[in-house]
C-alpha positions in Angstrom: 1.8 -14.5 151.2 3.9 -14.1 148.1 6.3 -11.4 147.5 4.2 -9.9 144.8 1.1 -9.8 147.0 3.2 -8.0 149.5 4.4 -5.5 147.0 0.7 -4.8 145.9 -1.1 -4.8 149.1 1.6 -2.4 150.5 1.1 -0.1 147.4 -2.7 -0.2 147.7 -2.4 1.1 151.3 -0.1 3.9 150.4 -2.6 4.8 147.6 -5.4 5.2 150.1 -3.0 7.0 152.7 -2.0 9.5 149.7 1.5 8.6 150.3 2.3 7.0 147.0 3.9 9.1 144.6 4.2 8.8 140.9 7.6 7.2 141.2 6.6 4.9 143.7 3.6 4.1 141.6 5.9 3.3 138.5 8.2 1.4 140.6 5.5 -1.0 142.3 3.9 -1.6 138.9 7.0 -2.6 137.3 8.0 -4.7 140.0 4.6 -6.5 139.5 5.0 -6.6 135.8 8.7 -8.1 136.2 7.3 -10.8 138.4 4.6 -11.9 136.2 1.7 -10.2 137.8 0.6 -7.9 134.9 -2.9 -7.8 136.1 -2.0 -6.6 139.4 0.1 -3.7 137.9 -3.0 -2.9 135.9 -5.3 -2.7 139.0 -2.9 -0.5 140.6 -2.4 1.9 137.9 -6.3 2.0 137.8 -6.8 2.3 141.5 -4.1 5.1 141.7 -5.9 7.1 139.1 -9.2 6.7 140.5 -7.7 7.9 143.8 -5.8 10.9 141.8 -8.1 12.4 139.1 -6.9 15.7 139.2 -3.0 14.9 139.5 -0.9 17.0 136.9 0.9 13.8 135.7 -2.1 11.4 135.7 -1.3 11.3 131.9 1.6 9.1 132.8 -0.2 6.1 134.5 -2.9 6.4 132.0 -0.3 5.9 129.2 1.4 3.1 131.0 -1.9 1.2 131.6 -3.1 1.9 128.1 0.1 0.4 126.4 0.2 -2.7 128.7 -3.5 -3.4 127.6 -2.4 -2.7 124.0 0.0 -5.0 124.3 -2.1 -7.8 125.9 -4.8 -7.0 122.8 -7.5 -5.3 125.2 -8.0 -2.8 122.6 -11.1 -1.2 123.9 -9.3 -1.0 127.3 -6.1 0.4 125.8 -8.4 3.0 123.8 -10.1 4.1 126.9 -6.7 4.6 129.0 -5.0 6.4 125.9 -7.8 8.8 125.5 -7.7 9.5 129.2 -3.8 10.2 129.0 -4.4 12.3 125.6 -7.3 14.3 127.2 -5.1 15.1 130.3 -2.0 16.2 128.4 -2.8 16.7 124.7 0.6 17.4 123.5 1.9 13.9 124.9 2.6 12.4 121.6 3.8 9.0 122.7 -0.1 8.7 124.0 -1.4 9.9 120.8 0.9 7.5 118.8 -0.1 4.4 121.0 -3.8 5.5 120.5 -3.4 5.8 116.7 -2.0 2.2 116.7 -5.1 1.2 118.9 -7.7 2.9 116.7 -6.2 1.3 113.5 -6.4 -2.2 115.0 -10.0 -1.5 115.9 -10.8 -0.8 112.4 -11.2 2.9 112.6 -8.5 4.0 110.3 -9.7 7.3 109.5 -9.7 8.1 113.4 -6.2 6.9 113.6 -5.1 9.0 110.7 -6.6 12.0 112.5 -4.9 11.1 115.7 -1.5 11.2 113.7 -2.2 14.3 112.0 -2.6 16.0 115.4 0.8 14.8 116.2 2.3 16.1 113.2 0.4 19.6 113.4 1.4 20.0 117.0 5.2 19.3 116.4 6.3 22.9 115.5 9.5 23.3 117.6 12.3 22.2 115.5 14.0 19.7 118.0 15.8 16.3 117.2 13.1 14.5 119.3 10.2 16.7 117.7 11.5 15.8 114.2 12.0 12.1 115.0 8.3 11.9 116.4 7.0 14.0 113.6 8.8 11.6 110.7 7.4 8.5 112.9 3.8 10.1 112.6 3.8 10.8 109.0 5.4 7.3 108.2 2.5 5.6 110.1 -0.2 7.9 108.4 1.3 6.7 105.0 1.2 3.1 105.9 -2.3 3.3 106.9 -3.4 5.4 104.1 -1.8 3.6 101.4 -4.6 1.4 100.6 -7.5 3.6 100.7 -6.1 7.1 100.5 -2.9 6.8 98.3 -2.9 10.3 97.4 -3.0 11.3 100.8 -0.2 8.8 101.7 2.0 10.5 99.1 1.7 13.8 100.5 2.5 12.4 104.0 5.8 10.8 102.6 6.8 13.8 100.6 6.5 16.0 103.8 8.6 13.4 105.7 11.2 13.4 103.1 11.3 17.2 103.1 11.8 17.0 106.9 14.8 14.6 106.7 16.3 13.7 103.1 18.7 11.3 104.5 16.3 8.8 105.4 16.6 6.2 102.3 13.6 4.3 103.3 11.3 7.5 103.1 12.5 8.2 99.6 12.1 4.6 98.6 8.6 4.4 99.8 8.0 7.9 98.3 8.8 6.7 94.8 7.0 3.3 95.4 3.8 5.1 96.3 4.2 7.5 93.2 4.6 4.8 91.0 1.6 2.7 92.4 -0.4 5.9 91.8 0.7 6.7 88.4 2.0 10.0 89.1 4.2 10.8 86.2 7.2 11.3 86.1 7.8 9.1 89.0 10.8 11.1 90.0 10.9 14.8 90.7 13.1 16.9 93.1 11.7 16.6 96.5 13.0 19.4 99.1 16.8 19.4 98.8 17.0 16.3 96.5 17.5 16.5 93.0 16.5 13.5 90.7 20.1 12.2 90.9 20.1 12.0 94.5 16.6 10.2 94.5 17.8 7.7 92.1 20.6 6.8 94.3 18.4 6.1 97.1 15.9 4.1 95.3 15.2 0.3 96.1 16.2 -2.2 93.3 12.5 -3.3 92.9 11.5 0.1 92.3 14.4 1.0 90.1 13.5 -2.2 87.9 10.1 -0.8 87.3 11.5 2.4 86.1 14.6 1.9 84.3 15.8 -0.9 81.8 19.5 -0.4 82.6 21.0 -3.4 83.8 24.3 -1.8 84.9 22.3 0.8 86.8 20.3 -2.0 88.6 23.4 -3.8 89.5 24.9 -0.7 91.1 21.5 0.0 93.0 21.1 -3.5 94.2 24.8 -3.7 95.2 24.3 -0.6 97.4 21.0 -1.6 98.6 22.2 -4.9 99.7 25.2 -3.5 101.4 23.2 -1.0 103.1 20.7 -3.4 104.3 23.4 -6.0 105.6 25.4 -3.3 107.3 22.2 -1.6 109.1 22.9 -3.8 112.1 25.4 -5.7 113.6 25.7 -9.3 112.4 27.8 -12.4 112.3 29.2 -12.5 108.8 29.4 -16.2 108.5 28.8 -19.2 110.6 32.0 -20.4 109.5 34.1 -20.9 106.5 32.6 -23.4 103.9 35.5 -25.5 102.8 34.9 -28.2 100.0 34.5 -31.6 101.5 37.3 -34.2 101.0 35.2 -36.3 98.5 32.2 -34.8 96.6 30.1 -38.1 97.1 27.0 -37.4 99.0 24.3 -39.8 99.3 21.8 -36.7 99.3 22.1 -33.2 98.4 20.0 -31.2 100.8 18.2 -28.2 99.3 16.5 -25.4 101.2 13.7 -23.2 99.6 13.6 -19.9 101.3 10.5 -17.6 100.7 7.5 -15.7 102.5 5.4 -16.7 99.7 4.8 -20.6 100.3 0.9 -19.7 100.2 -2.0 -18.3 97.9 0.7 -15.8 96.6 1.8 -15.5 93.0 5.1 -17.5 93.7 3.0 -20.1 95.7 0.8 -20.9 92.8 4.0 -21.1 90.2 5.9 -23.5 92.4 3.3 -25.7 94.3 3.4 -28.5 91.6 7.1 -28.8 91.3 7.9 -30.4 94.5 6.4 -33.7 93.6 8.7 -34.1 91.0 12.1 -33.9 92.8 14.1 -37.1 93.1 13.8 -38.2 96.6 16.6 -40.7 96.1 19.2 -37.8 95.6 17.6 -34.7 97.1 16.2 -33.8 100.4 13.8 -31.0 100.3 13.4 -28.4 103.2 11.0 -25.2 103.0 12.0 -22.4 105.3 8.8 -20.0 105.6 9.4 -16.6 106.3 5.8 -15.4 106.6 3.0 -16.6 109.1 1.0 -19.7 108.5 -2.1 -19.2 106.5 -2.8 -23.1 106.0 -4.5 -22.3 102.7 -4.9 -25.0 99.9 -1.6 -23.8 98.3 0.4 -23.8 101.6 -1.0 -27.2 102.6 -0.1 -28.7 99.1 3.3 -27.5 99.4 3.5 -28.7 103.0 2.9 -32.1 101.9 5.1 -32.2 99.1 8.6 -31.4 100.9 10.6 -33.4 103.4 10.7 -30.6 106.1 8.8 -27.4 107.0 10.6 -24.4 109.1 8.7 -21.5 110.1 11.2 -18.7 110.6 9.0 -15.7 110.6 9.8 -14.6 114.0 13.2 -16.2 114.3 16.2 -13.6 114.6 18.6 -13.8 111.9 21.3 -15.4 113.9 18.9 -18.0 115.1 17.5 -18.7 111.8 20.7 -19.0 110.2 21.6 -21.7 112.8 18.6 -23.5 112.2 19.2 -23.6 108.3 23.0 -24.4 109.2 21.6 -27.3 111.7 19.6 -28.7 108.9 23.0 -29.1 107.0 21.4 -27.5 103.8 23.8 -27.6 101.0 22.0 -25.3 98.5 19.8 -22.4 99.8 17.4 -20.9 97.2 16.6 -17.3 98.0 13.0 -16.8 96.7 12.5 -13.5 97.9 15.2 -11.4 96.8 14.9 -7.8 97.3 11.0 -7.8 97.9 8.7 -8.0 101.0 10.1 -9.8 104.1 13.5 -10.1 102.7 16.2 -11.2 105.1 19.5 -10.1 103.8 21.4 -10.2 107.3 20.6 -13.9 107.5 22.0 -14.7 103.9 25.0 -12.6 104.6 25.7 -15.2 107.5 25.9 -17.8 104.8 23.9 -20.4 106.5 24.5 -22.6 103.6 27.8 -23.0 101.4 25.8 -22.4 98.2 23.0 -19.5 97.9 21.3 -19.3 94.6 18.8 -16.3 93.6 15.7 -17.6 91.9 12.1 -16.4 90.9 11.1 -14.1 93.9 13.2 -10.9 92.6 13.5 -10.4 88.8 17.2 -9.3 88.7 20.6 -9.5 90.2 20.9 -9.0 94.1 24.0 -7.4 94.0 25.3 -9.5 97.1 28.3 -11.1 98.4 26.1 -13.8 99.7 24.6 -15.0 96.3 26.7 -17.1 94.0 24.3 -18.1 91.4 21.1 -16.6 89.5 18.8 -19.0 87.9 17.5 -17.7 84.7 17.2 -18.8 80.9 19.0 -18.1 77.6 16.2 -15.6 76.5 16.1 -13.7 79.9 20.0 -13.6 80.3 21.9 -14.2 77.1 25.5 -14.7 77.3 26.2 -11.4 76.5 24.5 -9.9 79.3 26.0 -12.0 82.1 28.5 -9.2 83.1 25.6 -7.2 84.3 24.9 -9.8 87.3 27.0 -10.2 90.3 26.0 -14.0 90.4 27.1 -16.7 88.1 24.1 -17.3 85.6 22.9 -20.6 85.3 19.8 -21.5 83.1 17.0 -23.7 82.5 15.0 -24.1 79.5 12.5 -21.7 81.0 13.1 -19.8 84.2 9.7 -19.9 85.5 8.0 -22.9 86.9 4.1 -23.3 86.5 1.4 -25.5 88.2 0.0 -28.0 85.8 -2.6 -27.0 83.1 -6.2 -27.5 84.4 -9.6 -26.9 83.3 -10.7 -23.3 84.7 -14.7 -23.3 85.4 -16.6 -20.6 83.3 -17.6 -17.4 85.2 -21.2 -16.8 85.8 -20.5 -13.3 85.0 -21.3 -11.6 81.6 -19.3 -9.0 79.8 -21.8 -6.3 81.1 -21.5 -7.8 84.7 -17.5 -6.9 84.3 -18.1 -3.5 83.2 -17.1 -4.5 79.5 -19.1 -3.4 76.5 -21.1 -6.1 74.6 -19.0 -5.8 71.5 -15.3 -4.6 70.6 -12.0 -5.8 71.3 -10.8 -6.2 74.9 -7.2 -5.5 75.3 -6.2 -6.5 78.8 -3.3 -5.9 81.3 -3.6 -7.2 84.6 -0.1 -6.1 86.0 0.0 -4.0 89.0 -0.5 -0.3 88.4 3.2 0.3 89.8 4.3 -1.3 86.4 2.4 1.2 84.3 4.8 3.9 83.1 4.0 7.1 80.8 5.8 5.7 77.7 3.7 2.5 77.9 0.4 4.2 78.5 0.9 6.6 75.8 1.3 3.8 73.4 -1.6 2.1 74.9 -3.8 5.2 74.2 -2.3 5.1 70.6 -3.4 1.5 70.3 -7.0 2.3 71.5 -7.3 5.2 69.3 -6.4 2.8 66.1 -8.7 0.2 67.1 -12.4 1.6 67.0 -14.5 0.2 69.8 -11.7 -1.4 71.8 -11.5 -1.0 75.7 -8.5 -1.5 77.9 -9.2 -4.1 81.0 -6.6 -3.4 83.7 -6.4 -4.7 87.3 -8.3 -2.5 90.0 -5.9 0.0 91.2 -7.7 1.8 93.9 -9.9 4.9 93.3 -6.9 7.6 93.3 -4.9 5.3 90.6 -7.9 4.8 88.4 -9.0 8.3 88.5 -5.4 9.3 87.6 -5.3 6.9 84.7 -8.7 8.0 83.4 -7.5 11.6 83.4 -4.3 10.5 81.7 -6.5 9.0 78.9 -8.4 12.0 78.4 -5.2 14.3 78.2 -4.6 12.0 75.2 -7.9 12.0 73.5 -9.2 8.8 74.8 -12.7 8.8 76.5 -12.4 7.5 80.2 -14.8 5.1 80.0 -12.6 2.8 77.6 -10.5 2.1 80.8 -12.4 -0.6 82.6 -10.8 -2.0 85.9 -11.3 -5.5 87.3 -11.9 -5.5 91.2 -10.0 -8.2 93.2 -11.2 -11.7 92.6 -10.4 -15.1 93.7 -7.7 -16.7 91.7 -10.1 -19.0 89.8 -12.5 -16.3 89.0 -9.5 -14.0 87.9 -8.5 -16.8 85.5 -11.9 -17.4 84.2 -12.0 -13.6 83.5 -9.3 -14.1 80.7 -12.0 -15.7 78.6 -13.4 -12.2 77.8 -10.1 -10.8 76.8 -8.5 -10.7 73.3 -5.1 -9.5 73.6 -2.8 -8.7 76.6 -0.6 -5.7 76.2 2.6 -6.2 78.5 4.2 -3.2 80.4 7.9 -1.9 80.2 10.6 -2.1 81.3 9.1 -4.4 84.3 6.9 -6.6 82.2 4.2 -9.3 83.0 5.5 -12.4 84.9 2.9 -14.5 86.9 0.3 -12.5 85.0 1.9 -13.5 81.8 1.8 -17.2 82.5 -1.9 -16.6 83.7 -2.6 -15.0 80.5 -0.8 -17.7 78.3 -2.6 -20.5 80.4 -5.7 -19.1 79.4 -4.7 -19.0 75.7 -4.3 -15.1 75.7 -1.8 -13.8 73.3 0.6 -11.4 74.8 2.2 -8.6 72.8 5.4 -7.7 74.6 8.5 -5.7 74.2 11.8 -7.3 75.1 14.5 -5.0 76.4 17.8 -5.7 78.0 17.2 -6.2 81.9 15.8 -9.1 83.7 12.4 -7.9 84.6 11.9 -6.6 80.8 12.7 -10.0 79.6 10.8 -12.5 81.5 7.5 -12.2 79.5 9.3 -12.7 76.2 10.8 -15.9 77.7 7.4 -17.3 78.7 5.9 -16.4 75.5 8.8 -18.3 73.7 8.2 -21.2 75.8 4.4 -21.5 74.6 5.5 -21.0 70.8 4.6 -17.4 70.7 8.0 -15.9 70.0 6.6 -14.1 66.9 4.6 -11.9 69.2 7.8 -10.7 71.1 8.8 -7.3 69.8 12.1 -5.7 69.9 11.1 -2.0 69.2 8.3 0.0 70.8 7.2 0.6 67.0 6.7 -3.0 66.3 4.9 -3.4 69.7 2.4 -0.6 68.8 2.1 -1.7 65.2 1.4 -5.7 66.3 -1.1 -4.8 68.9 -3.1 -2.6 66.2 -3.0 -5.5 63.7 -4.3 -7.8 66.2 -7.0 -5.5 67.3 -8.1 -4.7 63.8 -7.7 -8.3 62.2 -10.3 -10.6 63.7 -9.1 -13.7 61.6 -5.4 -13.5 62.5 -6.1 -12.9 66.2 -8.4 -15.9 66.4 -5.7 -18.2 64.5 -3.0 -17.0 67.0 -5.4 -17.9 69.9 -5.9 -21.3 68.5 -2.3 -22.1 67.9 -1.5 -21.1 71.4 -4.3 -23.2 72.7 -2.9 -26.4 70.7 0.7 -25.5 71.8 0.0 -25.5 75.7 -0.1 -29.2 76.5 3.3 -29.7 75.1 4.9 -26.4 75.8 8.0 -25.9 78.1 6.3 -23.4 80.3 3.8 -25.8 81.8 6.0 -29.0 82.0 7.1 -29.0 85.6 8.5 -32.1 85.4 10.9 -31.4 83.0 11.7 -28.1 84.7 12.8 -30.0 87.8 15.0 -32.5 85.8 16.8 -29.5 84.6 16.9 -27.9 88.1 18.5 -30.8 89.6 21.0 -31.0 87.1 22.1 -27.2 88.1 22.0 -28.3 91.7 24.5 -31.0 91.0 26.5 -28.6 89.0 26.7 -26.5 91.7 27.6 -29.0 94.1 30.5 -30.0 92.0 31.9 -26.3 91.7 31.9 -26.1 95.4 33.5 -29.5 95.8 36.3 -28.6 93.7 36.6 -25.1 95.1 35.2 -23.1 92.0 32.2 -21.7 93.2 31.7 -18.2 91.9 32.8 -15.2 94.2 30.8 -11.8 93.4 32.9 -9.1 92.9 31.8 -5.5 93.9 31.0 -2.8 90.7 32.6 0.5 90.3 29.6 2.1 92.0 30.9 5.7 92.0 31.6 5.9 88.0 28.0 4.2 87.6 26.0 6.5 89.7 28.0 9.4 88.3 27.3 8.5 84.6 23.7 7.6 85.2 22.6 10.5 87.4 24.3 13.1 84.9 22.5 11.8 81.7 19.6 9.1 82.3 17.2 10.9 84.5 16.9 14.3 82.7 13.3 15.3 83.5 12.6 12.2 85.6 11.3 10.1 82.7 13.7 7.2 82.9 11.5 4.4 81.3 12.4 5.1 77.8 13.3 2.1 75.4 17.0 1.5 74.3 17.7 -1.3 71.9 20.4 -3.9 73.0 22.8 -2.7 70.3 22.5 0.7 71.2 23.1 -0.1 74.8 26.2 -2.0 74.1 27.6 0.6 72.1 26.9 3.4 74.8 28.4 1.0 77.5 31.8 0.3 75.7 32.1 3.9 74.9 31.5 4.8 78.8 34.2 2.1 79.3 36.5 3.5 77.1 36.3 7.1 77.7 34.5 7.3 81.2 31.6 9.3 80.3 29.2 10.0 77.3 
């Protein structure tokens, strides 16, 4: 008889003899689990509960049993056991939290939220443990409700920030959800936090959506990068990267690092570039940060590279070792400050050269990233000082898949909620990019183009209701805002056939949605600002011969949109000119882009070999934040426009006098 069988049978006999107390039960169950006999552990817990139905601490074995079942994926069994634990002791919060998780995974999100609300309501005593548990419950409520009840999620996060304003993550989520709900101003005092305090706690991506201030974006990115890196103990580097004795290398090994090698915006953009790499000179490996989807885009990318390495569940240290073990010379970070980012992995410098490209529209503010790939329009030479990386450039920053014929939709205008006649302005950017200054100008445009509508990407009931209410406040009938529900990528592209003019957002403009519109020969009216995110759309328009639709003031933006809306002949001529320019445009020439990209790789390698690789230097964070929080955020409306000349004058003045 095996040792575990002896332990199990002995424990069962003691249960029958009523001599196995709670500590003995847990000890025996733990021993069985540690030996790999989890099933016996579960049987023991259930047998003990059957024999002790009224034990005052019966919630403990019920909780333990339910938690094991949850881990094993037996959701119904876990639910039954955790409900027993809660029924026995309603204020046993760990059981309620695990029950909420089980209910969510069973698809009953409303019941999960109700359970979490119970935890939040029950925790009235102000103790460190209760505070931490309540915040945990509120965060999970917000996460669950975000997609279906965003307004409730916003209230939960606000309460969490009021309880503990020191947690940057809570503040970042609160700002982001307010942006997605189009609650203006997105920044407002919360509890003890003023607007300036919130500004200093914001994530770089949210900052890019609110402020066209590249100096502040640099300071935010640098602060955020260091916070993320130092949040846990890491090995700073796998070794000192010293230049080789000779730059001669038969093949330069390139690594692409991203979570979006699938049917994601980035996946659609890059899926065609791999076939054009010169395999005699470059070896291409993909490091995948997300779960396998095996969708057509992912399969196409996998077929086009020399190596594919999944590192989603791999620790930062082990992932760095994998990249290093592949001998990668140049690693392209295509996530940046977005979901699934791995800043601690990159801080270990798994490759001698790390470049920031495509995934995040701005500086990383990181000691690990030596290069940022852009173009002359997005980062003019006079803007380079706003980036921690060395700026290198392509003819056009954004890669794109080849042009192809998009099938016509079976739907009519009426099927899509559009009127049978009238100009259709569209913007399929996410609601998080829709700021109050942009929306107010959109309403001026609609008011000046009779019969026109604004076609927006579906944003969820709360955000759509909010935007319609904002339209009414500006004198525009709510039905003139039409929302497009989720469509497959092909259907979504086909919908553009019913649009006349794309109206860009500011300061975070259209990126992939811009190339989608241009692909479908829809002209874009865009406002080019100063920062990276505000200039991408202008770059893409220029790359298709549409530079005349790129505006440099809000007044010109509004005037051009109104003119195109009211002048059918001019609008159609521009659409035809765009259609004719697409086949020979830089934007859709993947082969040309790869040729220039490889030239950048060659130069990066030569820089490393001669010891001239760029080393990022920390900006003056204290001064930057002091100036911005005092002057740039009055009232919380921070998305106003400033011309490049005015911005340069202000920065020179600040540099000389230390204030404005």
